N, CA, C and O atoms as a GROMACS GRO file, in nm:
protein
  572
    1MET      N    1   3.615   4.915   0.328
    1MET     CA    2   3.717   4.815   0.327
    1MET      C    3   3.676   4.691   0.407
    1MET      O    4   3.695   4.579   0.360
    2PHE      N    5   3.619   4.710   0.528
    2PHE     CA    6   3.580   4.597   0.611
    2PHE      C    7   3.429   4.576   0.613
    2PHE      O    8   3.377   4.504   0.699
    3SER      N    9   3.360   4.635   0.523
    3SER     CA   10   3.214   4.622   0.525
    3SER      C   11   3.173   4.488   0.464
    3SER      O   12   3.240   4.434   0.376
    4LYS      N   13   3.060   4.435   0.516
    4LYS     CA   14   3.007   4.309   0.467
    4LYS      C   15   2.926   4.335   0.342
    4LYS      O   16   2.856   4.436   0.334
    5PRO      N   17   2.935   4.247   0.246
    5PRO     CA   18   2.848   4.263   0.130
    5PRO      C   19   2.704   4.239   0.174
    5PRO      O   20   2.677   4.151   0.255
    6THR      N   21   2.614   4.316   0.121
    6THR     CA   22   2.474   4.300   0.158
    6THR      C   23   2.413   4.185   0.078
    6THR      O   24   2.431   4.173  -0.043
    7LYS      N   25   2.341   4.100   0.153
    7LYS     CA   26   2.273   3.986   0.092
    7LYS      C   27   2.124   4.011   0.100
    7LYS      O   28   2.075   4.070   0.196
    8PRO      N   29   2.053   3.966   0.002
    8PRO     CA   30   1.907   3.981   0.012
    8PRO      C   31   1.856   3.892   0.125
    8PRO      O   32   1.900   3.778   0.139
    9THR      N   33   1.764   3.942   0.204
    9THR     CA   34   1.709   3.864   0.314
    9THR      C   35   1.584   3.793   0.268
    9THR      O   36   1.507   3.845   0.187
   10LYS      N   37   1.564   3.674   0.321
   10LYS     CA   38   1.446   3.596   0.289
   10LYS      C   39   1.341   3.620   0.395
   10LYS      O   40   1.372   3.635   0.513
   11ALA      N   41   1.219   3.623   0.353
   11ALA     CA   42   1.109   3.636   0.448
   11ALA      C   43   1.086   3.501   0.513
   11ALA      O   44   1.077   3.399   0.444
   12VAL      N   45   1.075   3.500   0.644
   12VAL     CA   46   1.053   3.377   0.717
   12VAL      C   47   0.910   3.376   0.768
   12VAL      O   48   0.866   3.470   0.835
   13SER      N   49   0.838   3.272   0.736
   13SER     CA   50   0.699   3.263   0.778
   13SER      C   51   0.692   3.201   0.916
   13SER      O   52   0.759   3.101   0.943
   14THR      N   53   0.611   3.258   1.002
   14THR     CA   54   0.591   3.202   1.136
   14THR      C   55   0.458   3.130   1.146
   14THR      O   56   0.418   3.088   1.255
   15ARG      N   57   0.389   3.116   1.036
   15ARG     CA   58   0.262   3.048   1.034
   15ARG      C   59   0.282   2.898   1.039
   15ARG      O   60   0.382   2.847   0.987
   16PRO      N   61   0.187   2.824   1.102
   16PRO     CA   62   0.196   2.678   1.099
   16PRO      C   63   0.178   2.627   0.956
   16PRO      O   64   0.124   2.697   0.870
   17GLU      N   65   0.225   2.506   0.932
   17GLU     CA   66   0.219   2.446   0.798
   17GLU      C   67   0.076   2.434   0.748
   17GLU      O   68   0.048   2.468   0.633
   18SER      N   69  -0.015   2.387   0.833
   18SER     CA   70  -0.154   2.376   0.791
   18SER      C   71  -0.238   2.465   0.880
   18SER      O   72  -0.205   2.483   0.997
   19PRO      N   73  -0.347   2.520   0.828
   19PRO     CA   74  -0.426   2.614   0.906
   19PRO      C   75  -0.491   2.551   1.028
   19PRO      O   76  -0.513   2.620   1.128
   20GLU      N   77  -0.524   2.421   1.023
   20GLU     CA   78  -0.589   2.359   1.138
   20GLU      C   79  -0.493   2.312   1.246
   20GLU      O   80  -0.536   2.286   1.358
   21ALA      N   81  -0.364   2.301   1.217
   21ALA     CA   82  -0.265   2.258   1.316
   21ALA      C   83  -0.218   2.378   1.398
   21ALA      O   84  -0.165   2.474   1.342
   22PRO      N   85  -0.236   2.373   1.530
   22PRO     CA   86  -0.190   2.484   1.613
   22PRO      C   87  -0.038   2.486   1.621
   22PRO      O   88   0.027   2.381   1.616
   23ALA      N   89   0.017   2.605   1.633
   23ALA     CA   90   0.163   2.617   1.645
   23ALA      C   91   0.205   2.565   1.781
   23ALA      O   92   0.147   2.603   1.883
   24ARG      N   93   0.308   2.479   1.784
   24ARG     CA   94   0.356   2.423   1.910
   24ARG      C   95   0.476   2.501   1.957
   24ARG      O   96   0.571   2.524   1.882
   25LYS      N   97   0.469   2.542   2.079
   25LYS     CA   98   0.579   2.612   2.141
   25LYS      C   99   0.684   2.510   2.183
   25LYS      O  100   0.649   2.405   2.237
   26PRO      N  101   0.813   2.537   2.159
   26PRO     CA  102   0.914   2.443   2.204
   26PRO      C  103   0.913   2.435   2.357
   26PRO      O  104   0.897   2.535   2.426
   27ILE      N  105   0.931   2.314   2.408
   27ILE     CA  106   0.931   2.292   2.552
   27ILE      C  107   1.075   2.278   2.597
   27ILE      O  108   1.152   2.200   2.542
   28ALA      N  109   1.111   2.355   2.698
   28ALA     CA  110   1.248   2.353   2.750
   28ALA      C  111   1.274   2.222   2.823
   28ALA      O  112   1.182   2.161   2.878
   29CYS      N  113   1.398   2.180   2.824
   29CYS     CA  114   1.440   2.060   2.896
   29CYS      C  115   1.437   2.089   3.046
   29CYS      O  116   1.487   2.192   3.091
   30SER      N  117   1.380   1.997   3.122
   30SER     CA  118   1.377   2.009   3.267
   30SER      C  119   1.494   1.932   3.325
   30SER      O  120   1.525   1.821   3.282
   31LEU      N  121   1.559   1.992   3.422
   31LEU     CA  122   1.676   1.929   3.486
   31LEU      C  123   1.646   1.906   3.633
   31LEU      O  124   1.606   1.997   3.705
   32ILE      N  125   1.666   1.783   3.674
   32ILE     CA  126   1.661   1.751   3.817
   32ILE      C  127   1.805   1.718   3.853
   32ILE      O  128   1.857   1.612   3.820
   33ALA      N  129   1.868   1.812   3.923
   33ALA     CA  130   2.011   1.807   3.948
   33ALA      C  131   2.048   1.696   4.048
   33ALA      O  132   1.962   1.639   4.115
   34GLU      N  133   2.176   1.669   4.055
   34GLU     CA  134   2.231   1.561   4.136
   34GLU      C  135   2.193   1.574   4.285
   34GLU      O  136   2.172   1.472   4.351
   35ASN      N  137   2.186   1.693   4.336
   35ASN     CA  138   2.158   1.712   4.478
   35ASN      C  139   2.008   1.727   4.508
   35ASN      O  140   1.972   1.764   4.619
   36VAL      N  141   1.921   1.700   4.410
   36VAL     CA  142   1.777   1.714   4.428
   36VAL      C  143   1.713   1.577   4.444
   36VAL      O  144   1.741   1.484   4.369
   37SER      N  145   1.626   1.568   4.544
   37SER     CA  146   1.550   1.446   4.569
   37SER      C  147   1.404   1.485   4.579
   37SER      O  148   1.369   1.577   4.652
   38MET      N  149   1.318   1.415   4.506
   38MET     CA  150   1.176   1.449   4.512
   38MET      C  151   1.091   1.324   4.528
   38MET      O  152   1.126   1.215   4.483
   39VAL      N  153   0.976   1.345   4.595
   39VAL     CA  154   0.879   1.238   4.614
   39VAL      C  155   0.751   1.284   4.547
   39VAL      O  156   0.698   1.390   4.579
   40GLY      N  157   0.700   1.203   4.455
   40GLY     CA  158   0.578   1.236   4.383
   40GLY      C  159   0.592   1.206   4.236
   40GLY      O  160   0.699   1.168   4.190
   41ASP      N  161   0.483   1.222   4.163
   41ASP     CA  162   0.482   1.192   4.021
   41ASP      C  163   0.523   1.315   3.940
   41ASP      O  164   0.496   1.428   3.979
   42LEU      N  165   0.589   1.290   3.828
   42LEU     CA  166   0.635   1.396   3.740
   42LEU      C  167   0.579   1.368   3.601
   42LEU      O  168   0.600   1.260   3.547
   43VAL      N  169   0.508   1.466   3.542
   43VAL     CA  170   0.448   1.449   3.410
   43VAL      C  171   0.483   1.570   3.324
   43VAL      O  172   0.462   1.684   3.365
   44THR      N  173   0.538   1.544   3.204
   44THR     CA  174   0.567   1.650   3.108
   44THR      C  175   0.569   1.590   2.968
   44THR      O  176   0.596   1.471   2.951
   45GLU      N  177   0.540   1.672   2.869
   45GLU     CA  178   0.551   1.628   2.730
   45GLU      C  179   0.692   1.653   2.678
   45GLU      O  180   0.728   1.605   2.571
   46GLY      N  181   0.770   1.727   2.753
   46GLY     CA  182   0.904   1.766   2.709
   46GLY      C  183   1.012   1.667   2.751
   46GLY      O  184   0.985   1.550   2.777
   47GLU      N  185   1.133   1.718   2.755
   47GLU     CA  186   1.251   1.639   2.785
   47GLU      C  187   1.291   1.659   2.930
   47GLU      O  188   1.283   1.769   2.984
   48VAL      N  189   1.335   1.549   2.995
   48VAL     CA  190   1.380   1.555   3.134
   48VAL      C  191   1.519   1.494   3.143
   48VAL      O  192   1.543   1.384   3.095
   49GLN      N  193   1.610   1.567   3.206
   49GLN     CA  194   1.744   1.516   3.239
   49GLN      C  195   1.743   1.494   3.390
   49GLN      O  196   1.732   1.589   3.467
   50LEU      N  197   1.754   1.368   3.431
   50LEU     CA  198   1.746   1.333   3.572
   50LEU      C  199   1.884   1.292   3.623
   50LEU      O  200   1.936   1.188   3.585
   51ASP      N  201   1.940   1.374   3.710
   51ASP     CA  202   2.066   1.341   3.776
   51ASP      C  203   2.045   1.322   3.925
   51ASP      O  204   2.136   1.278   3.996
   52GLY      N  205   1.926   1.356   3.974
   52GLY     CA  206   1.892   1.341   4.115
   52GLY      C  207   1.812   1.214   4.137
   52GLY      O  208   1.825   1.116   4.062
   53ALA      N  209   1.727   1.216   4.240
   53ALA     CA  210   1.648   1.098   4.276
   53ALA      C  211   1.499   1.132   4.275
   53ALA      O  212   1.458   1.238   4.322
   54VAL      N  213   1.419   1.041   4.219
   54VAL     CA  214   1.274   1.056   4.216
   54VAL      C  215   1.212   0.929   4.271
   54VAL      O  216   1.243   0.819   4.225
   55ARG      N  217   1.125   0.946   4.370
   55ARG     CA  218   1.046   0.833   4.421
   55ARG      C  219   0.903   0.861   4.380
   55ARG      O  220   0.832   0.937   4.446
   56GLY      N  221   0.861   0.799   4.272
   56GLY     CA  222   0.728   0.822   4.214
   56GLY      C  223   0.733   0.789   4.066
   56GLY      O  224   0.837   0.749   4.014
   57ASP      N  225   0.622   0.807   3.999
   57ASP     CA  226   0.613   0.774   3.857
   57ASP      C  227   0.656   0.893   3.772
   57ASP      O  228   0.630   1.008   3.806
   58LEU      N  229   0.722   0.862   3.661
   58LEU     CA  230   0.771   0.964   3.567
   58LEU      C  231   0.708   0.941   3.431
   58LEU      O  232   0.709   0.829   3.380
   59LYS      N  233   0.652   1.046   3.372
   59LYS     CA  234   0.598   1.038   3.236
   59LYS      C  235   0.652   1.158   3.161
   59LYS      O  236   0.627   1.272   3.200
   60ALA      N  237   0.725   1.133   3.052
   60ALA     CA  238   0.790   1.241   2.976
   60ALA      C  239   0.797   1.205   2.829
   60ALA      O  240   0.777   1.090   2.790
   61GLY      N  241   0.825   1.306   2.748
   61GLY     CA  242   0.847   1.281   2.606
   61GLY      C  243   0.979   1.209   2.585
   61GLY      O  244   0.986   1.108   2.516
   62HIS      N  245   1.085   1.263   2.646
   62HIS     CA  246   1.218   1.204   2.639
   62HIS      C  247   1.278   1.210   2.779
   62HIS      O  248   1.279   1.316   2.842
   63LEU      N  249   1.328   1.098   2.827
   63LEU     CA  250   1.387   1.092   2.961
   63LEU      C  251   1.529   1.042   2.950
   63LEU      O  252   1.556   0.938   2.890
   64SER      N  253   1.620   1.118   3.009
   64SER     CA  254   1.760   1.079   3.013
   64SER      C  255   1.802   1.074   3.160
   64SER      O  256   1.799   1.176   3.230
   65ILE      N  257   1.840   0.957   3.206
   65ILE     CA  258   1.879   0.938   3.346
   65ILE      C  259   2.031   0.929   3.350
   65ILE      O  260   2.090   0.837   3.293
   66GLY      N  261   2.094   1.025   3.417
   66GLY     CA  262   2.239   1.030   3.426
   66GLY      C  263   2.292   0.924   3.522
   66GLY      O  264   2.214   0.854   3.587
   67GLU      N  265   2.423   0.913   3.533
   67GLU     CA  266   2.486   0.811   3.617
   67GLU      C  267   2.449   0.824   3.764
   67GLU      O  268   2.446   0.724   3.835
   68THR      N  269   2.420   0.944   3.811
   68THR     CA  270   2.380   0.964   3.950
   68THR      C  271   2.228   0.963   3.967
   68THR      O  272   2.178   0.975   4.079
   69GLY      N  273   2.154   0.950   3.858
   69GLY     CA  274   2.008   0.954   3.862
   69GLY      C  275   1.949   0.823   3.911
   69GLY      O  276   2.000   0.715   3.883
   70GLN      N  277   1.838   0.836   3.988
   70GLN     CA  278   1.771   0.719   4.043
   70GLN      C  279   1.620   0.739   4.035
   70GLN      O  280   1.570   0.848   4.061
   71VAL      N  281   1.549   0.632   3.998
   71VAL     CA  282   1.403   0.636   3.994
   71VAL      C  283   1.351   0.513   4.067
   71VAL      O  284   1.396   0.401   4.042
   72GLU      N  285   1.255   0.535   4.157
   72GLU     CA  286   1.180   0.426   4.220
   72GLU      C  287   1.036   0.447   4.181
   72GLU      O  288   0.964   0.524   4.246
   73GLY      N  289   0.992   0.380   4.076
   73GLY     CA  290   0.856   0.396   4.027
   73GLY      C  291   0.848   0.361   3.880
   73GLY      O  292   0.947   0.318   3.819
   74ALA      N  293   0.732   0.381   3.824
   74ALA     CA  294   0.710   0.349   3.682
   74ALA      C  295   0.758   0.463   3.594
   74ALA      O  296   0.744   0.580   3.629
   75VAL      N  297   0.816   0.426   3.480
   75VAL     CA  298   0.866   0.525   3.383
   75VAL      C  299   0.792   0.503   3.252
   75VAL      O  300   0.781   0.390   3.204
   76GLU      N  301   0.740   0.612   3.195
   76GLU     CA  302   0.673   0.606   3.065
   76GLU      C  303   0.720   0.723   2.982
   76GLU      O  304   0.715   0.838   3.026
   77ALA      N  305   0.768   0.694   2.859
   77ALA     CA  306   0.820   0.799   2.772
   77ALA      C  307   0.827   0.749   2.629
   77ALA      O  308   0.810   0.630   2.603
   78GLU      N  309   0.851   0.842   2.537
   78GLU     CA  310   0.876   0.803   2.398
   78GLU      C  311   1.014   0.737   2.389
   78GLU      O  312   1.028   0.629   2.332
   79THR      N  313   1.116   0.802   2.446
   79THR     CA  314   1.251   0.748   2.448
   79THR      C  315   1.308   0.762   2.589
   79THR      O  316   1.283   0.860   2.658
   80VAL      N  317   1.384   0.660   2.628
   80VAL     CA  318   1.446   0.658   2.761
   80VAL      C  319   1.591   0.616   2.743
   80VAL      O  320   1.621   0.514   2.681
   81GLU      N  321   1.682   0.696   2.799
   81GLU     CA  322   1.824   0.662   2.803
   81GLU      C  323   1.863   0.651   2.949
   81GLU      O  324   1.842   0.744   3.027
   82ILE      N  325   1.920   0.537   2.988
   82ILE     CA  326   1.949   0.514   3.129
   82ILE      C  327   2.098   0.488   3.148
   82ILE      O  328   2.157   0.398   3.088
   83ARG      N  329   2.156   0.570   3.234
   83ARG     CA  330   2.294   0.552   3.277
   83ARG      C  331   2.298   0.527   3.428
   83ARG      O  332   2.401   0.484   3.481
   84GLY      N  333   2.188   0.554   3.496
   84GLY     CA  334   2.177   0.540   3.641
   84GLY      C  335   2.094   0.420   3.680
   84GLY      O  336   2.106   0.313   3.619
   85ARG      N  337   2.008   0.436   3.784
   85ARG     CA  338   1.932   0.324   3.840
   85ARG      C  339   1.782   0.346   3.824
   85ARG      O  340   1.731   0.457   3.840
   86VAL      N  341   1.712   0.238   3.793
   86VAL     CA  342   1.565   0.239   3.788
   86VAL      C  343   1.516   0.113   3.857
   86VAL      O  344   1.556   0.002   3.823
   87ALA      N  345   1.427   0.132   3.955
   87ALA     CA  346   1.360   0.021   4.021
   87ALA      C  347   1.212   0.038   3.992
   87ALA      O  348   1.142   0.112   4.062
   88GLY      N  349   1.163  -0.031   3.891
   88GLY     CA  350   1.023  -0.018   3.850
   88GLY      C  351   1.010  -0.049   3.703
   88GLY      O  352   1.108  -0.076   3.634
   89THR      N  353   0.887  -0.043   3.655
   89THR     CA  354   0.861  -0.077   3.515
   89THR      C  355   0.894   0.041   3.423
   89THR      O  356   0.885   0.157   3.462
   90ILE      N  357   0.932   0.007   3.301
   90ILE     CA  358   0.964   0.107   3.199
   90ILE      C  359   0.879   0.074   3.077
   90ILE      O  360   0.877  -0.041   3.031
   91ALA      N  361   0.810   0.174   3.024
   91ALA     CA  362   0.732   0.159   2.900
   91ALA      C  363   0.772   0.273   2.809
   91ALA      O  364   0.743   0.390   2.838
   92ALA      N  365   0.837   0.239   2.698
   92ALA     CA  366   0.883   0.341   2.604
   92ALA      C  367   0.899   0.279   2.466
   92ALA      O  368   0.920   0.159   2.451
   93ARG      N  369   0.889   0.365   2.366
   93ARG     CA  370   0.910   0.319   2.228
   93ARG      C  371   1.055   0.276   2.210
   93ARG      O  372   1.081   0.169   2.156
   94VAL      N  373   1.150   0.360   2.255
   94VAL     CA  374   1.292   0.331   2.242
   94VAL      C  375   1.356   0.337   2.381
   94VAL      O  376   1.340   0.435   2.453
   95VAL      N  377   1.427   0.231   2.417
   95VAL     CA  378   1.496   0.224   2.547
   95VAL      C  379   1.641   0.187   2.522
   95VAL      O  380   1.671   0.095   2.446
   96ARG      N  381   1.731   0.261   2.588
   96ARG     CA  382   1.874   0.230   2.577
   96ARG      C  383   1.933   0.225   2.717
   96ARG      O  384   1.922   0.321   2.794
   97LEU      N  385   1.996   0.112   2.749
   97LEU     CA  386   2.066   0.095   2.876
   97LEU      C  387   2.215   0.103   2.849
   97LEU      O  388   2.271   0.020   2.777
   98TYR      N  389   2.279   0.204   2.906
   98TYR     CA  390   2.423   0.221   2.890
   98TYR      C  391   2.496   0.130   2.989
   98TYR      O  392   2.433   0.069   3.076
   99ALA      N  393   2.627   0.120   2.977
   99ALA     CA  394   2.707   0.027   3.058
   99ALA      C  395   2.691   0.050   3.208
   99ALA      O  396   2.700  -0.046   3.285
  100SER      N  397   2.667   0.173   3.251
  100SER     CA  398   2.654   0.202   3.394
  100SER      C  399   2.511   0.186   3.446
  100SER      O  400   2.486   0.210   3.564
  101ALA      N  401   2.417   0.145   3.361
  101ALA     CA  402   2.275   0.134   3.399
  101ALA      C  403   2.251   0.015   3.490
  101ALA      O  404   2.315  -0.090   3.477
  102LYS      N  405   2.156   0.032   3.581
  102LYS     CA  406   2.110  -0.077   3.668
  102LYS      C  407   1.958  -0.069   3.672
  102LYS      O  408   1.902   0.023   3.733
  103VAL      N  409   1.892  -0.165   3.609
  103VAL     CA  410   1.746  -0.165   3.599
  103VAL      C  411   1.692  -0.292   3.661
  103VAL      O  412   1.730  -0.403   3.624
  104ASP      N  413   1.602  -0.274   3.758
  104ASP     CA  414   1.531  -0.386   3.821
  104ASP      C  415   1.382  -0.367   3.795
  104ASP      O  416   1.315  -0.294   3.868
  105GLY      N  417   1.332  -0.432   3.691
  105GLY     CA  418   1.192  -0.419   3.654
  105GLY      C  419   1.173  -0.454   3.508
  105GLY      O  420   1.269  -0.470   3.433
  106ASP      N  421   1.048  -0.467   3.471
  106ASP     CA  422   1.014  -0.505   3.333
  106ASP      C  423   1.023  -0.385   3.240
  106ASP      O  424   0.996  -0.272   3.279
  107ILE      N  425   1.061  -0.413   3.115
  107ILE     CA  426   1.070  -0.310   3.012
  107ILE      C  427   0.978  -0.347   2.897
  107ILE      O  428   0.993  -0.454   2.836
  108THR      N  429   0.882  -0.259   2.866
  108THR     CA  430   0.797  -0.275   2.749
  108THR      C  431   0.846  -0.175   2.646
  108THR      O  432   0.857  -0.056   2.676
  109HIS      N  433   0.875  -0.221   2.524
  109HIS     CA  434   0.946  -0.138   2.427
  109HIS      C  435   0.914  -0.180   2.285
  109HIS      O  436   0.858  -0.287   2.261
  110THR      N  437   0.952  -0.093   2.190
  110THR     CA  438   0.955  -0.129   2.049
  110THR      C  439   1.098  -0.159   2.010
  110THR      O  440   1.125  -0.254   1.937
  111GLN      N  441   1.193  -0.076   2.060
  111GLN     CA  442   1.336  -0.097   2.038
  111GLN      C  443   1.406  -0.098   2.174
  111GLN      O  444   1.377  -0.014   2.260
  112LEU      N  445   1.497  -0.192   2.193
  112LEU     CA  446   1.573  -0.201   2.317
  112LEU      C  447   1.720  -0.224   2.283
  112LEU      O  448   1.753  -0.316   2.208
  113ALA      N  449   1.808  -0.141   2.340
  113ALA     CA  450   1.952  -0.157   2.322
  113ALA      C  451   2.015  -0.165   2.461
  113ALA      O  452   1.987  -0.081   2.547
  114ILE      N  453   2.098  -0.266   2.482
  114ILE     CA  454   2.164  -0.284   2.611
  114ILE      C  455   2.314  -0.293   2.587
  114ILE      O  456   2.361  -0.384   2.519
  115ASP      N  457   2.388  -0.198   2.642
  115ASP     CA  458   2.534  -0.198   2.630
  115ASP      C  459   2.594  -0.304   2.721
  115ASP      O  460   2.536  -0.340   2.823
  116ALA      N  461   2.712  -0.354   2.684
  116ALA     CA  462   2.784  -0.449   2.768
  116ALA      C  463   2.814  -0.385   2.902
  116ALA      O  464   2.860  -0.271   2.909
  117GLY      N  465   2.788  -0.459   3.010
  117GLY     CA  466   2.812  -0.408   3.144
  117GLY      C  467   2.687  -0.358   3.213
  117GLY      O  468   2.687  -0.341   3.335
  118ALA      N  469   2.580  -0.335   3.139
  118ALA     CA  470   2.455  -0.288   3.200
  118ALA      C  471   2.391  -0.402   3.278
  118ALA      O  472   2.401  -0.518   3.239
  119HIS      N  473   2.327  -0.368   3.389
  119HIS     CA  474   2.256  -0.467   3.472
  119HIS      C  475   2.107  -0.454   3.444
  119HIS      O  476   2.051  -0.345   3.454
  120PHE      N  477   2.043  -0.565   3.408
  120PHE     CA  478   1.900  -0.566   3.382
  120PHE      C  479   1.840  -0.692   3.440
  120PHE      O  480   1.872  -0.802   3.395
  121ALA      N  481   1.754  -0.676   3.542
  121ALA     CA  482   1.686  -0.790   3.603
  121ALA      C  483   1.536  -0.766   3.586
  121ALA      O  484   1.478  -0.680   3.653
  122GLY      N  485   1.475  -0.840   3.497
  122GLY     CA  486   1.332  -0.825   3.470
  122GLY      C  487   1.299  -0.888   3.338
  122GLY      O  488   1.378  -0.964   3.282
  123ARG      N  489   1.180  -0.856   3.287
  123ARG     CA  490   1.137  -0.910   3.158
  123ARG      C  491   1.143  -0.802   3.053
  123ARG      O  492   1.116  -0.685   3.080
  124SER      N  493   1.178  -0.842   2.932
  124SER     CA  494   1.175  -0.753   2.817
  124SER      C  495   1.054  -0.793   2.733
  124SER      O  496   1.048  -0.905   2.682
  125VAL      N  497   0.959  -0.702   2.720
  125VAL     CA  498   0.838  -0.730   2.646
  125VAL      C  499   0.831  -0.636   2.527
  125VAL      O  500   0.823  -0.514   2.544
  126LYS      N  501   0.834  -0.693   2.408
  126LYS     CA  502   0.827  -0.610   2.287
  126LYS      C  503   0.683  -0.567   2.266
  126LYS      O  504   0.592  -0.650   2.259
  127PHE      N  505   0.664  -0.435   2.257
  127PHE     CA  506   0.530  -0.380   2.236
  127PHE      C  507   0.492  -0.395   2.091
  127PHE      O  508   0.566  -0.355   2.002
  128THR      N  509   0.378  -0.453   2.068
  128THR     CA  510   0.324  -0.461   1.933
  128THR      C  511   0.187  -0.394   1.936
  128THR      O  512   0.105  -0.424   2.023
  129PRO      N  513   0.162  -0.306   1.842
  129PRO     CA  514   0.032  -0.239   1.840
  129PRO      C  515  -0.080  -0.341   1.823
  129PRO      O  516  -0.063  -0.439   1.751
  130PRO      N  517  -0.194  -0.319   1.887
  130PRO     CA  518  -0.303  -0.415   1.874
  130PRO      C  519  -0.354  -0.422   1.730
  130PRO      O  520  -0.361  -0.321   1.660
  131ILE      N  521  -0.389  -0.541   1.689
  131ILE     CA  522  -0.443  -0.561   1.554
  131ILE      C  523  -0.591  -0.522   1.558
  131ILE      O  524  -0.666  -0.572   1.642
  132PRO      N  525  -0.633  -0.434   1.468
  132PRO     CA  526  -0.774  -0.394   1.471
  132PRO      C  527  -0.863  -0.514   1.443
  132PRO      O  528  -0.835  -0.597   1.357
  133GLU      N  529  -0.972  -0.521   1.518
  133GLU     CA  530  -1.064  -0.632   1.502
  133GLU      C  531  -1.135  -0.620   1.368
  133GLU      O  532  -1.189  -0.515   1.334
  134GLN      N  533  -1.133  -0.730   1.292
  134GLN     CA  534  -1.196  -0.727   1.160
  134GLN      C  535  -1.344  -0.760   1.174
  134GLN      O  536  -1.386  -0.840   1.257
  135LEU      N  537  -1.421  -0.695   1.090
  135LEU     CA  538  -1.564  -0.721   1.091
  135LEU      C  539  -1.592  -0.853   1.020
  135LEU      O  540  -1.532  -0.884   0.918
  136SER      N  541  -1.682  -0.927   1.076
  136SER     CA  542  -1.720  -1.054   1.016
  136SER      C  543  -1.825  -1.030   0.909
  136SER      O  544  -1.920  -0.956   0.930
  137LEU      N  545  -1.807  -1.094   0.793
  137LEU     CA  546  -1.904  -1.082   0.685
  137LEU      C  547  -2.020  -1.181   0.702
  137LEU      O  548  -2.124  -1.167   0.639
  138VAL      N  549  -2.001  -1.280   0.786
  138VAL     CA  550  -2.104  -1.381   0.809
  138VAL      C  551  -2.180  -1.341   0.935
  138VAL      O  552  -2.119  -1.331   1.042
  139PRO      N  553  -2.310  -1.318   0.928
  139PRO     CA  554  -2.387  -1.283   1.047
  139PRO      C  555  -2.394  -1.401   1.142
  139PRO      O  556  -2.399  -1.517   1.100
  140GLU      N  557  -2.395  -1.369   1.272
  140GLU     CA  558  -2.406  -1.476   1.372
  140GLU      C  559  -2.545  -1.536   1.366
  140GLU      O  560  -2.643  -1.466   1.340
  141ALA      N  561  -2.554  -1.664   1.391
  141ALA     CA  562  -2.683  -1.734   1.387
  141ALA      C  563  -2.770  -1.688   1.503
  141ALA      O  564  -2.724  -1.679   1.617
  142ALA      N  565  -2.897  -1.660   1.474
  142ALA     CA  566  -2.990  -1.617   1.579
  142ALA      C  567  -3.038  -1.741   1.652
  142ALA      O  568  -3.057  -1.846   1.593
  143GLU      N  569  -3.056  -1.726   1.781
  143GLU     CA  570  -3.101  -1.840   1.860
  143GLU      C  571  -3.248  -1.837   1.877
  143GLU      O  572  -3.305  -1.926   1.941
   0.00000   0.00000   0.00000
């Protein structure tokens, strides 16, 4: 009466898509809580949620700085979301400053979004990939 109808199960492959690509393990999000203060550089390929304070450089795949989060140093990431304070340079593909953000430093970016009320004192530099040097078909004159 209360039994579930049986459904055919599908086989799930755990192999990578291509034989030469190694399987990537998911990286857990790192949390630096509100009551944590650290001095030194932080480097990860994963995601970081910063609600505490860091005095040093941060390099991450994705960085989210909460309203109580503070950074004194350079920030480098694929994406950066800022609700707290940053004193230093930021280099990221995508940067978003929320209304509570306070940034004192230059931002190098591909995309930049600044909400009304955010404080930003510095330069906004749009990152453009370098143009590959073209080979010249005319040989240089020999001296």
